[in-house]
C-alpha positions in Angstrom: 125.9 123.7 91.6 124.0 120.7 90.2 123.2 120.1 86.5 119.6 121.1 87.0 120.5 124.4 88.8 123.0 125.3 86.0 120.4 124.7 83.3 117.7 126.7 85.1 120.2 129.6 85.5 121.1 129.3 81.8 117.4 129.3 80.8 116.5 132.3 82.9 119.4 134.2 81.4 118.3 133.3 77.9 114.7 134.4 78.7 116.0 137.8 79.9 118.2 138.1 76.9 115.3 137.4 74.6 113.2 140.1 76.2 115.9 142.6 76.2 116.4 141.8 72.4 112.7 142.3 71.8 112.7 145.7 73.6 115.6 146.8 71.4 114.1 145.6 68.2 110.7 147.3 69.2 112.5 150.5 69.8 114.4 150.5 66.5 111.7 149.0 64.3 108.7 151.2 64.9 108.2 151.2 61.2 107.5 147.5 61.0 104.2 146.2 59.9 101.9 144.8 62.6 101.8 141.4 61.1 105.6 141.2 61.1 105.8 142.2 64.8 103.2 139.5 65.5 105.2 136.8 63.7 108.3 137.8 65.5 106.7 137.5 68.8 105.2 134.2 67.9 108.6 132.8 67.0 110.1 134.0 70.1 107.4 132.5 72.2 107.8 129.2 70.4 111.5 129.3 70.9 111.1 129.9 74.7 108.5 127.0 74.9 111.0 124.7 73.2 113.7 125.7 75.6 111.4 125.1 78.6 110.4 121.6 77.2 114.1 120.8 76.8 114.9 121.9 80.4 112.0 119.9 81.9 113.2 116.8 79.8 116.7 117.1 81.2 115.3 117.5 84.7 113.3 114.3 84.3 116.2 112.4 83.0 118.4 113.6 85.9 115.7 112.7 88.5 115.5 109.2 86.9 119.3 108.7 86.9 119.4 109.8 90.7 116.7 107.4 91.5 118.7 104.5 89.7 121.9 105.5 91.5 120.2 105.8 94.9 118.8 102.3 94.4 122.3 100.9 93.3 123.9 102.5 96.4 121.3 101.0 98.6 121.8 97.5 97.2 125.6 97.9 97.6 125.3 99.1 101.2 123.1 96.2 102.1 125.5 93.8 100.5 128.4 95.2 102.3 126.5 95.1 105.6 125.8 91.4 105.1 129.4 90.9 104.2 130.5 92.5 107.4 128.2 90.2 109.4 129.7 87.2 107.9 133.3 88.4 108.6 132.4 89.2 112.3 130.8 85.8 112.5 134.0 84.0 111.2 136.1 85.9 113.7 134.0 84.5 116.5 133.9 81.0 115.0 137.7 81.1 114.8 137.8 80.9 118.6 136.5 77.3 118.3 139.0 76.3 115.7 142.1 77.4 117.7 142.4 80.5 115.5 142.7 78.6 112.3 139.9 80.6 110.6 141.4 83.9 111.4 143.0 84.1 107.9 139.6 83.8 106.1 138.0 87.0 107.5 141.0 89.1 107.1 141.3 88.2 103.4 137.7 89.0 103.0 138.2 92.3 104.7 141.0 93.3 102.4 139.1 92.0 99.3 136.2 94.4 99.9 137.8 97.2 101.8 137.8 99.7 98.9 134.2 99.0 97.9 133.2 100.8 101.2 135.4 103.9 100.7 133.6 107.1 101.8 130.9 105.2 103.7 130.5 104.5 107.5 131.0 100.8 106.6 134.6 101.6 105.8 135.2 101.9 109.5 134.2 98.4 110.2 136.6 97.0 107.6 139.4 99.1 109.2 138.2 98.1 112.7 138.5 94.4 111.8 141.8 94.7 110.0 143.4 96.6 112.9 142.0 94.2 115.4 143.5 91.2 113.6 147.0 92.7 113.2 147.2 94.0 116.7 146.1 90.7 118.0 148.7 88.9 115.9 151.4 91.0 117.2 150.4 90.8 121.0 149.8 87.1 120.8 153.1 86.4 119.3 154.9 88.6 121.7 153.3 86.7 124.7 154.3 83.5 122.9 157.9 84.6 122.6 158.0 85.6 126.2 156.8 82.2 127.3 159.2 80.5 125.0 162.1 82.5 126.3 161.0 81.9 129.9 160.7 78.1 129.4 164.2 78.2 127.8 165.4 80.0 130.8 163.7 77.4 133.1 165.4 74.5 131.3 168.8 76.3 131.7 168.1 76.7 135.4 167.2 73.1 135.8 170.6 72.1 134.3 172.5 74.6 136.2 170.6 73.8 139.4 169.8 77.4 139.9 166.7 78.2 142.0 166.8 81.9 141.3 166.8 81.4 137.6 164.0 79.0 137.8 161.8 81.4 139.8 162.5 84.2 137.3 161.6 82.0 134.4 158.4 81.0 135.9 157.4 84.6 136.6 158.4 85.6 133.0 156.3 82.7 131.7 153.4 83.8 133.7 153.7 87.4 132.3 153.7 86.0 128.8 150.6 83.9 129.6 148.9 87.1 130.8 149.8 88.9 127.6 148.1 86.2 125.6 145.0 86.1 127.8 144.8 89.9 127.5 145.1 89.6 123.8 142.3 87.0 123.6 139.9 89.2 125.7 140.8 92.4 123.9 140.2 90.7 120.5 136.9 89.2 121.5 135.8 92.7 123.0 136.6 94.5 119.8 134.7 91.9 117.6 131.7 92.0 119.8 131.7 95.9 119.9 132.1 96.1 116.2 129.4 93.6 115.6 126.9 95.4 117.8 127.8 98.7 116.1 127.1 97.1 112.7 123.8 95.7 113.8 122.8 99.2 115.0 123.9 100.8 111.7 126.6 102.8 113.3 130.3 103.3 112.5 133.1 102.4 114.8 136.0 104.6 116.0 
C-alpha cells in the first residue's frame, strides 16, 4: 500500500471517528445550548478541512517526487543504453585490432554492471561478460591444442614417424576449428545482443 493510500485510509477513519464522536456527544448532551452545539460543529468542520488540506498537500508532494524520480530513471536508462552501444561497438572494433581492445569493453561492463540491477539492461551486461569469458576459454583451448599438436609434429619429424606426424596435423586442424568456432560464436553473440539493445529488448 502506497503512502497516499495509507493517508487516505487514515483520513477516512478519522472522519468516521469524528462523526461517531459527534453522535455520542449529541446523545449525551441534549441539555447543551444551541450556540455551543453550533460552535462544536464549526470546530469539527474546520478540523476536517485542515486534515483534507494536509492530505492533498502530501499527495501533491508525492506526485512531484514520483515525477522527479521517473525523470531520473529515464535519464539513467538512456545513459546505460548509450553505454552498452559503446561496449558492443568496442567488441566489434576489437576484431580489427587482433583482439587487443577486448579488455576495454569488459572493464566497462564490470564498472557499470550494478547500475543496471533490476532492469532489462542488466541482461546485456551479463550477456557481454559471459560472451567474453566463454570466448577466452574456448580460444585458449584451441590455442593449446594447436600448440600441443605442433609439438607432436616436431617430435615426429625428429623421430621420423609418419603416423605421429599425421596425428599431429589432424589435432592441429581440430584446434584451428575450435578457434574459428569461437570467433564466429563471439561475433554472433555480439551482433545478436546489439540488435536486441537497439530494439529495446533484453537478451536471454
